[in-house]
The first five atom37 places (N, CA, C, CB, O) and aatype in JSON, in Angstrom:
{
  "aatype": [12, 2, 7, 2, 11, 10, 0, 10, 0, 10, 19, 16, 15, 0, 19, 10, 10, 9, 7, 4, 5, 15, 16, 16, 15, 2, 19, 9, 18, 2, 11, 3, 11, 10, 19, 11, 18, 6, 15, 1, 4, 3, 3, 19, 16, 1, 19, 6, 6, 3, 15, 1, 0, 15, 14, 9, 10, 16, 19, 2, 14, 15, 10, 14, 18, 11, 0, 0, 11, 2, 5, 9, 14, 7, 18, 19, 11, 12, 6, 13, 3, 9, 15, 6, 1, 7, 6, 14, 9, 2, 9, 2, 19, 19, 6, 15, 13, 14, 3, 6, 10, 13, 8, 7, 19, 0, 19, 0, 0, 10, 11, 11, 17, 1, 18, 6, 14, 11, 0, 15, 6, 4, 5, 15, 19, 5, 10, 3, 13, 11, 13, 0],
  "atom_mask": [
    [1, 1, 1, 1, 1],
    [1, 1, 1, 1, 1],
    [1, 1, 1, 0, 1],
    [1, 1, 1, 1, 1],
    [1, 1, 1, 1, 1],
    [1, 1, 1, 1, 1],
    [1, 1, 1, 1, 1],
    [1, 1, 1, 1, 1],
    [1, 1, 1, 1, 1],
    [1, 1, 1, 1, 1],
    [1, 1, 1, 1, 1],
    [1, 1, 1, 1, 1],
    [1, 1, 1, 1, 1],
    [1, 1, 1, 1, 1],
    [1, 1, 1, 1, 1],
    [1, 1, 1, 1, 1],
    [1, 1, 1, 1, 1],
    [1, 1, 1, 1, 1],
    [1, 1, 1, 0, 1],
    [1, 1, 1, 1, 1],
    [1, 1, 1, 1, 1],
    [1, 1, 1, 1, 1],
    [1, 1, 1, 1, 1],
    [1, 1, 1, 1, 1],
    [1, 1, 1, 1, 1],
    [1, 1, 1, 1, 1],
    [1, 1, 1, 1, 1],
    [1, 1, 1, 1, 1],
    [1, 1, 1, 1, 1],
    [1, 1, 1, 1, 1],
    [1, 1, 1, 1, 1],
    [1, 1, 1, 1, 1],
    [1, 1, 1, 1, 1],
    [1, 1, 1, 1, 1],
    [1, 1, 1, 1, 1],
    [1, 1, 1, 1, 1],
    [1, 1, 1, 1, 1],
    [1, 1, 1, 1, 1],
    [1, 1, 1, 1, 1],
    [1, 1, 1, 1, 1],
    [1, 1, 1, 1, 1],
    [1, 1, 1, 1, 1],
    [1, 1, 1, 1, 1],
    [1, 1, 1, 1, 1],
    [1, 1, 1, 1, 1],
    [1, 1, 1, 1, 1],
    [1, 1, 1, 1, 1],
    [1, 1, 1, 1, 1],
    [1, 1, 1, 1, 1],
    [1, 1, 1, 1, 1],
    [1, 1, 1, 1, 1],
    [1, 1, 1, 1, 1],
    [1, 1, 1, 1, 1],
    [1, 1, 1, 1, 1],
    [1, 1, 1, 1, 1],
    [1, 1, 1, 1, 1],
    [1, 1, 1, 1, 1],
    [1, 1, 1, 1, 1],
    [1, 1, 1, 1, 1],
    [1, 1, 1, 1, 1],
    [1, 1, 1, 1, 1],
    [1, 1, 1, 1, 1],
    [1, 1, 1, 1, 1],
    [1, 1, 1, 1, 1],
    [1, 1, 1, 1, 1],
    [1, 1, 1, 1, 1],
    [1, 1, 1, 1, 1],
    [1, 1, 1, 1, 1],
    [1, 1, 1, 1, 1],
    [1, 1, 1, 1, 1],
    [1, 1, 1, 1, 1],
    [1, 1, 1, 1, 1],
    [1, 1, 1, 1, 1],
    [1, 1, 1, 0, 1],
    [1, 1, 1, 1, 1],
    [1, 1, 1, 1, 1],
    [1, 1, 1, 1, 1],
    [1, 1, 1, 1, 1],
    [1, 1, 1, 1, 1],
    [1, 1, 1, 1, 1],
    [1, 1, 1, 1, 1],
    [1, 1, 1, 1, 1],
    [1, 1, 1, 1, 1],
    [1, 1, 1, 1, 1],
    [1, 1, 1, 1, 1],
    [1, 1, 1, 0, 1],
    [1, 1, 1, 1, 1],
    [1, 1, 1, 1, 1],
    [1, 1, 1, 1, 1],
    [1, 1, 1, 1, 1],
    [1, 1, 1, 1, 1],
    [1, 1, 1, 1, 1],
    [1, 1, 1, 1, 1],
    [1, 1, 1, 1, 1],
    [1, 1, 1, 1, 1],
    [1, 1, 1, 1, 1],
    [1, 1, 1, 1, 1],
    [1, 1, 1, 1, 1],
    [1, 1, 1, 1, 1],
    [1, 1, 1, 1, 1],
    [1, 1, 1, 1, 1],
    [1, 1, 1, 1, 1],
    [1, 1, 1, 1, 1],
    [1, 1, 1, 0, 1],
    [1, 1, 1, 1, 1],
    [1, 1, 1, 1, 1],
    [1, 1, 1, 1, 1],
    [1, 1, 1, 1, 1],
    [1, 1, 1, 1, 1],
    [1, 1, 1, 1, 1],
    [1, 1, 1, 1, 1],
    [1, 1, 1, 1, 1],
    [1, 1, 1, 1, 1],
    [1, 1, 1, 1, 1],
    [1, 1, 1, 1, 1],
    [1, 1, 1, 1, 1],
    [1, 1, 1, 1, 1],
    [1, 1, 1, 1, 1],
    [1, 1, 1, 1, 1],
    [1, 1, 1, 1, 1],
    [1, 1, 1, 1, 1],
    [1, 1, 1, 1, 1],
    [1, 1, 1, 1, 1],
    [1, 1, 1, 1, 1],
    [1, 1, 1, 1, 1],
    [1, 1, 1, 1, 1],
    [1, 1, 1, 1, 1],
    [1, 1, 1, 1, 1],
    [1, 1, 1, 1, 1],
    [1, 1, 1, 1, 1],
    [1, 1, 1, 1, 1],
    [1, 1, 1, 1, 1]
  ],
  "atom_positions": [
    [[22.86, -54.99, 10.29], [23.95, -55.07, 11.24], [24.34, -56.54, 11.41], [23.56, -54.43, 12.61], [23.48, -57.4, 11.58]],
    [[25.59, -56.81, 11.36], [26.1, -58.16, 11.5], [25.97, -58.59, 12.96], [27.57, -58.25, 11.03], [26.5, -57.95, 13.87]],
    [[25.25, -59.69, 13.17], [25.01, -60.18, 14.52], [26.28, -60.58, 15.23], [0.0, 0.0, 0.0], [26.35, -60.53, 16.46]],
    [[27.31, -61.0, 14.46], [28.57, -61.39, 15.07], [29.34, -60.2, 15.62], [29.43, -62.12, 14.07], [30.13, -60.34, 16.55]],
    [[29.12, -59.02, 15.04], [29.81, -57.81, 15.51], [29.18, -57.27, 16.79], [29.8, -56.74, 14.43], [29.83, -56.57, 17.57]],
    [[27.92, -57.6, 16.98], [27.18, -57.06, 18.11], [27.36, -57.95, 19.33], [25.69, -56.91, 17.76], [27.0, -59.13, 19.3]],
    [[27.91, -57.41, 20.37], [28.08, -58.18, 21.6], [27.57, -57.35, 22.76], [29.57, -58.59, 21.82], [27.98, -56.2, 22.94]],
    [[26.71, -57.92, 23.53], [26.16, -57.23, 24.68], [26.88, -57.72, 25.92], [24.63, -57.44, 24.79], [26.85, -58.91, 26.25]],
    [[27.51, -56.8, 26.61], [28.16, -57.16, 27.86], [27.28, -56.68, 28.99], [29.59, -56.55, 27.96], [26.99, -55.49, 29.11]],
    [[26.86, -57.59, 29.78], [25.98, -57.25, 30.89], [26.76, -57.37, 32.18], [24.73, -58.17, 30.92], [27.24, -58.44, 32.55]],
    [[26.88, -56.25, 32.85], [27.6, -56.24, 34.1], [26.58, -55.99, 35.19], [28.73, -55.17, 34.11], [25.8, -55.04, 35.14]],
    [[26.59, -56.85, 36.16], [25.63, -56.68, 37.23], [26.35, -56.6, 38.56], [24.61, -57.81, 37.24], [27.4, -57.21, 38.76]],
    [[25.77, -55.86, 39.43], [26.26, -55.87, 40.79], [25.09, -55.66, 41.71], [27.35, -54.78, 41.01], [24.22, -54.82, 41.45]],
    [[25.05, -56.42, 42.75], [23.99, -56.28, 43.72], [24.58, -55.63, 44.95], [23.33, -57.65, 44.05], [25.59, -56.09, 45.48]],
    [[23.96, -54.58, 45.39], [24.45, -53.83, 46.53], [23.31, -53.66, 47.53], [25.03, -52.45, 46.1], [22.22, -53.23, 47.16]],
    [[23.56, -54.0, 48.75], [22.55, -53.83, 49.78], [22.49, -52.38, 50.2], [22.84, -54.73, 50.98], [23.52, -51.77, 50.52]],
    [[21.31, -51.83, 50.22], [21.09, -50.47, 50.68], [20.36, -50.55, 52.01], [20.3, -49.61, 49.64], [19.52, -51.43, 52.21]],
    [[20.65, -49.65, 52.89], [20.08, -49.68, 54.22], [18.86, -48.75, 54.31], [21.13, -49.29, 55.27], [18.86, -47.69, 53.69]],
    [[17.85, -49.14, 55.06], [16.72, -48.28, 55.4], [15.76, -48.01, 54.26], [0.0, 0.0, 0.0], [15.71, -46.89, 53.76]],
    [[15.02, -48.99, 53.84], [14.11, -48.84, 52.72], [12.83, -48.12, 53.13], [13.78, -50.2, 52.13], [12.28, -48.37, 54.2]],
    [[12.38, -47.24, 52.28], [11.12, -46.54, 52.49], [10.31, -46.65, 51.22], [11.34, -45.05, 52.89], [10.88, -46.75, 50.13]],
    [[9.01, -46.63, 51.33], [8.17, -46.71, 50.14], [7.81, -45.3, 49.69], [6.9, -47.55, 50.41], [7.15, -44.56, 50.42]],
    [[8.24, -44.93, 48.5], [7.9, -43.63, 47.93], [7.61, -43.79, 46.46], [9.04, -42.62, 48.16], [7.9, -44.84, 45.88]],
    [[7.04, -42.8, 45.85], [6.82, -42.78, 44.43], [8.07, -42.25, 43.75], [5.58, -41.94, 44.06], [8.66, -41.27, 44.21]],
    [[8.47, -42.89, 42.66], [9.68, -42.48, 41.96], [9.42, -41.23, 41.13], [10.19, -43.62, 41.05], [8.62, -41.26, 40.19]],
    [[10.08, -40.14, 41.48], [9.96, -38.88, 40.76], [11.31, -38.5, 40.17], [9.43, -37.76, 41.68], [12.35, -38.8, 40.75]],
    [[11.28, -37.85, 39.02], [12.52, -37.38, 38.41], [13.1, -36.27, 39.28], [12.28, -36.88, 36.95], [12.41, -35.31, 39.61]],
    [[14.39, -36.42, 39.64], [15.05, -35.37, 40.42], [16.17, -34.7, 39.63], [15.6, -35.95, 41.72], [16.69, -33.66, 40.03]],
    [[16.55, -35.33, 38.47], [17.6, -34.76, 37.63], [17.4, -35.29, 36.22], [19.03, -35.13, 38.18], [17.19, -36.49, 36.02]],
    [[17.47, -34.39, 35.25], [17.32, -34.79, 33.85], [18.11, -33.81, 33.0], [15.81, -34.84, 33.43], [17.63, -32.73, 32.66]],
    [[19.33, -34.21, 32.65], [20.19, -33.34, 31.85], [21.16, -34.19, 31.05], [20.95, -32.33, 32.75], [21.68, -35.19, 31.56]],
    [[21.42, -33.8, 29.82], [22.36, -34.5, 28.95], [22.07, -36.0, 28.87], [23.79, -34.29, 29.44], [22.98, -36.82, 28.89]],
    [[20.8, -36.35, 28.78], [20.31, -37.72, 28.64], [20.47, -38.58, 29.89], [21.01, -38.38, 27.5], [20.14, -39.76, 29.85]],
    [[20.97, -38.02, 30.99], [21.05, -38.75, 32.25], [19.81, -38.41, 33.06], [22.36, -38.38, 33.05], [19.49, -37.24, 33.27]],
    [[19.11, -39.43, 33.5], [17.89, -39.23, 34.28], [18.07, -39.91, 35.63], [16.64, -39.79, 33.54], [18.4, -41.09, 35.7]],
    [[17.86, -39.14, 36.7], [17.91, -39.69, 38.06], [16.53, -39.54, 38.68], [19.0, -38.97, 38.93], [15.85, -38.53, 38.49]],
    [[16.14, -40.56, 39.42], [14.83, -40.6, 40.05], [14.99, -40.65, 41.55], [14.01, -41.79, 39.54], [16.03, -41.06, 42.07]],
    [[13.95, -40.25, 42.23], [13.94, -40.3, 43.68], [14.06, -41.75, 44.14], [12.67, -39.64, 44.25], [13.35, -42.62, 43.64]],
    [[14.95, -41.99, 45.07], [15.12, -43.33, 45.62], [14.13, -43.54, 46.75], [16.57, -43.53, 46.12], [13.77, -42.6, 47.46]],
    [[13.7, -44.76, 46.92], [12.83, -45.08, 48.04], [13.63, -45.66, 49.2], [11.74, -46.07, 47.61], [13.06, -46.01, 50.24]],
    [[14.94, -45.76, 49.03], [15.83, -46.29, 50.05], [16.75, -45.18, 50.53], [16.65, -47.49, 49.51], [17.04, -44.23, 49.79]],
    [[17.21, -45.3, 51.76], [18.11, -44.3, 52.32], [19.5, -44.39, 51.72], [18.19, -44.45, 53.83], [19.74, -45.15, 50.78]],
    [[20.39, -43.64, 52.26], [21.77, -43.43, 51.85], [22.44, -44.65, 51.2], [22.58, -43.01, 53.03], [22.7, -45.65, 51.87]],
    [[22.72, -44.55, 49.89], [23.36, -45.62, 49.15], [24.83, -45.79, 49.48], [23.2, -45.38, 47.68], [25.43, -46.79, 49.11]],
    [[25.42, -44.85, 50.17], [26.84, -44.96, 50.48], [27.1, -45.91, 51.64], [27.41, -43.59, 50.8], [28.23, -46.36, 51.83]],
    [[26.08, -46.22, 52.42], [26.25, -47.15, 53.54], [26.02, -48.57, 53.03], [25.26, -46.8, 54.71], [24.89, -49.04, 52.97]],
    [[27.09, -49.24, 52.69], [26.99, -50.58, 52.12], [27.76, -51.56, 52.98], [27.51, -50.6, 50.66], [28.89, -51.3, 53.38]],
    [[27.14, -52.69, 53.26], [27.81, -53.75, 53.99], [28.17, -54.84, 52.99], [26.91, -54.32, 55.14], [27.29, -55.52, 52.46]],
    [[29.46, -55.0, 52.72], [29.94, -55.96, 51.72], [29.41, -57.36, 51.95], [31.45, -55.98, 51.7], [28.99, -58.02, 51.01]],
    [[29.42, -57.83, 53.2], [29.02, -59.2, 53.47], [27.5, -59.39, 53.46], [29.57, -59.64, 54.8], [27.03, -60.51, 53.63]],
    [[26.73, -58.34, 53.26], [25.28, -58.43, 53.26], [24.69, -58.38, 51.85], [24.69, -57.32, 54.1], [23.47, -58.38, 51.7]],
    [[25.53, -58.34, 50.83], [25.03, -58.28, 49.46], [24.29, -59.56, 49.11], [26.18, -58.04, 48.48], [24.74, -60.66, 49.43]],
    [[23.18, -59.41, 48.47], [22.44, -60.57, 47.98], [22.95, -60.9, 46.58], [20.9, -60.3, 47.98], [22.98, -60.03, 45.71]],
    [[23.34, -62.14, 46.38], [23.82, -62.57, 45.06], [22.71, -63.35, 44.37], [25.11, -63.43, 45.19], [22.11, -64.24, 44.98]],
    [[22.44, -63.04, 43.12], [21.39, -63.78, 42.42], [21.83, -65.22, 42.16], [21.04, -63.09, 41.1], [23.0, -65.49, 41.9]],
    [[20.87, -66.13, 42.22], [21.15, -67.52, 41.88], [20.71, -67.81, 40.45], [20.44, -68.48, 42.87], [21.06, -68.84, 39.88]],
    [[19.94, -66.89, 39.87], [19.53, -66.99, 38.47], [19.42, -65.58, 37.91], [18.18, -67.76, 38.32], [18.74, -64.74, 38.49]],
    [[20.08, -65.32, 36.8], [19.95, -64.03, 36.11], [19.47, -64.27, 34.69], [21.31, -63.26, 36.11], [19.72, -65.32, 34.1]],
    [[18.77, -63.3, 34.16], [18.28, -63.33, 32.79], [18.76, -62.06, 32.11], [16.72, -63.46, 32.72], [18.5, -60.96, 32.59]],
    [[19.47, -62.21, 31.0], [19.95, -61.04, 30.27], [18.79, -60.33, 29.6], [21.0, -61.45, 29.23], [17.9, -60.97, 29.05]],
    [[18.8, -59.02, 29.65], [17.73, -58.27, 28.98], [17.9, -58.32, 27.46], [17.72, -56.81, 29.46], [19.01, -58.48, 26.95]],
    [[16.8, -58.19, 26.77], [16.88, -58.06, 25.32], [17.29, -56.62, 25.01], [15.5, -58.43, 24.62], [17.26, -55.76, 25.88]],
    [[17.68, -56.39, 23.78], [18.06, -55.04, 23.38], [16.92, -54.35, 22.67], [19.3, -55.07, 22.48], [16.3, -54.95, 21.79]],
    [[16.61, -53.12, 23.04], [15.62, -52.37, 22.26], [16.13, -52.2, 20.82], [15.32, -50.98, 22.92], [17.33, -52.04, 20.61]],
    [[15.25, -52.22, 19.86], [15.62, -52.12, 18.45], [16.49, -50.89, 18.19], [14.37, -52.06, 17.59], [17.52, -50.99, 17.51]],
    [[16.09, -49.74, 18.72], [16.83, -48.49, 18.49], [18.28, -48.6, 19.0], [16.12, -47.31, 19.19], [19.2, -48.12, 18.35]],
    [[18.46, -49.22, 20.15], [19.8, -49.37, 20.71], [20.64, -50.32, 19.88], [19.73, -49.87, 22.16], [21.82, -50.05, 19.62]],
    [[20.06, -51.43, 19.45], [20.79, -52.4, 18.65], [21.16, -51.81, 17.28], [19.96, -53.67, 18.47], [22.3, -51.94, 16.84]],
    [[20.21, -51.18, 16.64], [20.43, -50.62, 15.3], [21.53, -49.57, 15.31], [19.13, -50.02, 14.76], [22.36, -49.53, 14.41]],
    [[21.53, -48.72, 16.32], [22.47, -47.6, 16.38], [23.64, -47.83, 17.33], [21.73, -46.36, 16.79], [24.44, -46.93, 17.56]],
    [[23.73, -49.03, 17.88], [24.77, -49.39, 18.86], [24.89, -48.34, 19.96], [26.12, -49.57, 18.16], [25.98, -47.82, 20.23]],
    [[23.78, -48.05, 20.59], [23.73, -47.05, 21.66], [23.99, -47.76, 22.99], [22.35, -46.31, 21.68], [23.21, -48.63, 23.38]],
    [[25.06, -47.4, 23.69], [25.3, -47.98, 25.02], [24.49, -47.25, 26.08], [26.81, -47.93, 25.36], [23.98, -46.16, 25.84]],
    [[24.38, -47.86, 27.24], [23.68, -47.21, 28.33], [23.64, -48.09, 29.56], [0.0, 0.0, 0.0], [24.29, -49.13, 29.61]],
    [[22.86, -47.66, 30.55], [22.71, -48.44, 31.77], [21.42, -48.06, 32.47], [23.92, -48.23, 32.72], [20.82, -47.02, 32.19]],
    [[21.01, -48.93, 33.37], [19.85, -48.68, 34.22], [20.21, -49.15, 35.62], [18.55, -49.4, 33.69], [20.62, -50.3, 35.81]],
    [[20.05, -48.27, 36.62], [20.23, -48.64, 38.02], [18.84, -48.81, 38.61], [21.07, -47.56, 38.82], [17.97, -47.96, 38.44]],
    [[18.64, -49.93, 39.31], [17.35, -50.21, 39.92], [17.54, -50.61, 41.37], [16.61, -51.31, 39.14], [18.57, -51.17, 41.75]],
    [[16.53, -50.33, 42.17], [16.49, -50.81, 43.53], [15.25, -51.68, 43.65], [16.49, -49.63, 44.57], [14.27, -51.49, 42.93]],
    [[15.3, -52.64, 44.57], [14.2, -53.59, 44.69], [14.29, -54.31, 46.03], [14.21, -54.59, 43.53], [15.32, -54.26, 46.7]],
    [[13.22, -54.97, 46.39], [13.2, -55.83, 47.55], [13.2, -57.27, 47.04], [11.95, -55.55, 48.47], [12.91, -57.52, 45.88]],
    [[13.53, -58.19, 47.91], [13.48, -59.61, 47.58], [12.4, -60.24, 48.44], [14.88, -60.3, 47.79], [12.4, -60.1, 49.66]],
    [[11.48, -60.95, 47.79], [10.39, -61.6, 48.52], [10.91, -62.83, 49.26], [9.25, -61.99, 47.55], [12.05, -63.26, 49.06]],
    [[10.07, -63.39, 50.11], [10.43, -64.61, 50.84], [10.65, -65.78, 49.89], [9.34, -64.96, 51.85], [11.28, -66.77, 50.27]],
    [[10.15, -65.68, 48.66], [10.34, -66.73, 47.65], [11.57, -66.46, 46.78], [9.1, -66.86, 46.77], [11.86, -67.23, 45.87]],
    [[12.29, -65.36, 47.04], [13.5, -65.05, 46.29], [13.25, -64.26, 45.01], [0.0, 0.0, 0.0], [14.13, -64.19, 44.15]],
    [[12.07, -63.67, 44.88], [11.72, -62.9, 43.68], [11.94, -61.41, 43.9], [10.26, -63.16, 43.28], [11.6, -60.9, 44.96]],
    [[12.52, -60.71, 42.92], [12.62, -59.25, 43.02], [11.22, -58.63, 42.96], [13.53, -58.68, 41.88], [10.44, -58.92, 42.05]],
    [[10.92, -57.78, 43.92], [9.62, -57.1, 43.97], [9.87, -55.62, 44.24], [8.69, -57.72, 45.06], [10.98, -55.23, 44.61]],
    [[8.85, -54.81, 44.06], [8.95, -53.36, 44.31], [10.11, -52.74, 43.53], [9.11, -53.08, 45.82], [10.87, -51.93, 44.07]],
    [[10.25, -53.12, 42.28], [11.36, -52.63, 41.44], [11.16, -51.15, 41.14], [11.47, -53.44, 40.13], [10.08, -50.73, 40.72]],
    [[12.22, -50.38, 41.35], [12.18, -48.94, 41.16], [13.44, -48.51, 40.41], [12.05, -48.2, 42.53], [14.55, -48.75, 40.89]],
    [[13.29, -47.87, 39.25], [14.44, -47.34, 38.52], [14.9, -46.08, 39.24], [14.09, -47.04, 37.02], [14.08, -45.19, 39.52]],
    [[16.2, -45.98, 39.54], [16.73, -44.8, 40.22], [17.66, -43.96, 39.35], [17.47, -45.22, 41.47], [17.92, -42.8, 39.65]],
    [[18.16, -44.56, 38.25], [19.02, -43.8, 37.34], [19.08, -44.52, 36.01], [20.44, -43.6, 37.94], [19.1, -45.75, 35.95]],
    [[19.12, -43.75, 34.93], [19.25, -44.37, 33.62], [19.92, -43.43, 32.63], [17.88, -44.79, 33.09], [19.86, -42.21, 32.74]],
    [[20.57, -44.06, 31.65], [21.23, -43.32, 30.59], [21.25, -44.21, 29.35], [22.68, -42.88, 31.0], [21.58, -45.39, 29.48]],
    [[20.92, -43.74, 28.21], [20.37, -42.43, 27.89], [18.85, -42.41, 28.09], [20.72, -42.04, 26.45], [18.14, -43.33, 27.68]],
    [[18.4, -41.4, 28.69], [16.98, -41.21, 28.97], [16.36, -42.49, 29.51], [16.24, -40.75, 27.69], [16.89, -43.09, 30.45]],
    [[15.24, -42.92, 28.93], [14.54, -44.12, 29.4], [14.64, -45.26, 28.39], [13.08, -43.8, 29.69], [13.79, -46.15, 28.4]],
    [[15.63, -45.25, 27.54], [15.76, -46.21, 26.44], [15.74, -47.67, 26.91], [17.03, -45.95, 25.68], [15.1, -48.51, 26.28]],
    [[16.42, -47.97, 28.0], [16.56, -49.36, 28.45], [15.65, -49.74, 29.62], [17.97, -49.6, 28.85], [15.72, -50.86, 30.11]],
    [[14.79, -48.82, 30.08], [13.93, -49.09, 31.25], [13.16, -50.38, 31.13], [12.97, -47.95, 31.44], [13.29, -51.27, 31.97]],
    [[12.36, -50.49, 30.08], [11.46, -51.63, 29.94], [12.17, -52.97, 29.94], [0.0, 0.0, 0.0], [11.75, -53.9, 30.63]],
    [[13.25, -53.08, 29.16], [13.96, -54.36, 29.06], [14.71, -54.68, 30.36], [14.93, -54.35, 27.88], [14.83, -55.85, 30.73]],
    [[15.22, -53.67, 31.03], [15.94, -53.9, 32.29], [14.99, -54.39, 33.38], [16.65, -52.61, 32.75], [15.3, -55.36, 34.07]],
    [[13.85, -53.74, 33.53], [12.88, -54.15, 34.54], [12.33, -55.53, 34.22], [11.73, -53.12, 34.64], [12.18, -56.36, 35.11]],
    [[12.02, -55.79, 32.95], [11.49, -57.1, 32.55], [12.48, -58.22, 32.87], [11.15, -57.11, 31.04], [12.09, -59.29, 33.33]],
    [[13.77, -57.97, 32.62], [14.79, -58.98, 32.92], [14.92, -59.19, 34.43], [16.14, -58.57, 32.32], [14.97, -60.33, 34.89]],
    [[14.98, -58.1, 35.2], [15.15, -58.21, 36.64], [13.99, -58.98, 37.28], [15.26, -56.83, 37.28], [14.2, -59.71, 38.25]],
    [[12.8, -58.84, 36.76], [11.64, -59.58, 37.29], [11.83, -61.09, 37.2], [10.38, -59.17, 36.54], [11.2, -61.84, 37.94]],
    [[12.7, -61.54, 36.29], [12.94, -62.97, 36.09], [14.11, -63.49, 36.92], [13.2, -63.25, 34.63], [14.33, -64.7, 37.0]],
    [[14.86, -62.59, 37.54], [15.99, -63.02, 38.37], [15.46, -63.72, 39.62], [16.88, -61.81, 38.76], [14.31, -63.51, 40.02]],
    [[16.3, -64.55, 40.24], [15.93, -65.22, 41.48], [17.11, -65.17, 42.45], [15.5, -66.68, 41.22], [18.28, -65.22, 42.07]],
    [[16.74, -65.06, 43.72], [17.7, -65.01, 44.82], [17.36, -66.13, 45.8], [17.68, -63.61, 45.54], [16.31, -66.77, 45.68]],
    [[18.24, -66.37, 46.75], [17.93, -67.34, 47.79], [16.6, -66.93, 48.43], [19.08, -67.42, 48.86], [16.37, -65.75, 48.65]],
    [[15.74, -67.91, 48.73], [14.44, -67.57, 49.34], [14.61, -67.0, 50.75], [13.54, -68.82, 49.39], [14.58, -67.73, 51.74]],
    [[14.78, -65.7, 50.81], [14.94, -65.0, 52.08], [14.58, -63.54, 51.84], [16.41, -65.13, 52.65], [15.18, -62.89, 50.99]],
    [[13.61, -63.04, 52.56], [13.18, -61.66, 52.37], [14.32, -60.69, 52.69], [11.95, -61.36, 53.26], [15.04, -60.86, 53.67]],
    [[14.45, -59.69, 51.84], [15.49, -58.69, 52.0], [14.99, -57.39, 51.39], [16.82, -59.15, 51.35], [14.33, -57.4, 50.35]],
    [[15.32, -56.28, 52.02], [14.86, -54.99, 51.51], [16.0, -54.2, 50.89], [14.23, -54.18, 52.63], [17.17, -54.36, 51.25]],
    [[15.63, -53.37, 49.96], [16.49, -52.36, 49.35], [17.81, -52.89, 48.8], [16.79, -51.31, 50.34], [18.89, -52.48, 49.22]],
    [[17.69, -53.78, 47.87], [18.84, -54.23, 47.1], [18.98, -53.28, 45.92], [18.69, -55.72, 46.63], [18.06, -52.54, 45.6]],
    [[20.13, -53.3, 45.28], [20.36, -52.44, 44.13], [21.15, -53.21, 43.08], [21.11, -51.15, 44.54], [22.02, -54.02, 43.41]],
    [[20.85, -52.95, 41.83], [21.58, -53.58, 40.75], [21.69, -52.58, 39.59], [20.88, -54.91, 40.29], [20.79, -51.77, 39.37]],
    [[22.79, -52.65, 38.86], [22.96, -51.84, 37.66], [23.17, -52.79, 36.49], [24.16, -50.85, 37.81], [24.01, -53.68, 36.54]],
    [[22.4, -52.59, 35.43], [22.58, -53.35, 34.2], [23.2, -52.41, 33.17], [21.21, -53.94, 33.67], [22.64, -51.36, 32.84]],
    [[24.37, -52.79, 32.67], [25.09, -51.99, 31.67], [24.91, -52.63, 30.3], [26.59, -51.87, 32.03], [25.01, -53.85, 30.15]],
    [[24.66, -51.8, 29.31], [24.5, -52.24, 27.93], [25.68, -51.66, 27.14], [23.12, -51.78, 27.33], [25.78, -50.45, 26.96]],
    [[26.57, -52.55, 26.67], [27.77, -52.12, 25.95], [27.89, -52.92, 24.67], [29.03, -52.28, 26.82], [27.43, -54.06, 24.59]],
    [[28.52, -52.33, 23.68], [28.76, -52.98, 22.4], [30.25, -53.1, 22.16], [28.08, -52.22, 21.26], [30.99, -52.13, 22.31]],
    [[30.69, -54.3, 21.79], [32.13, -54.51, 21.55], [32.45, -54.27, 20.09], [32.55, -55.94, 21.95], [33.6, -54.39, 19.68]]
  ]
}
């Protein structure tokens, strides 16, 4: 595959979720390669625009070999807390497509992100993997 033809567009958005709870992530939906997991945070529809945490450092995920070779697009939605040092902690995958193809690289990249040093609960981010 020509490396010049392959372009990864990473779209991120951080959304504050209200009312974080600690739970184990269980599959609640798995059909047509879309997998949804139990969230540990309450209602995602209650979002305060001015309360979004913006990363001060992001790291792009690497591409799994299978995705790069076959130009498979996908995404991973994750929720997490921010430590007092600005590190993403308690990372939990809440949705992914296709299946779990991008889980490992998405979580590994998010662990390297940094936010302002201020503790915050139940943030959310989606990493999209697209090929141009």
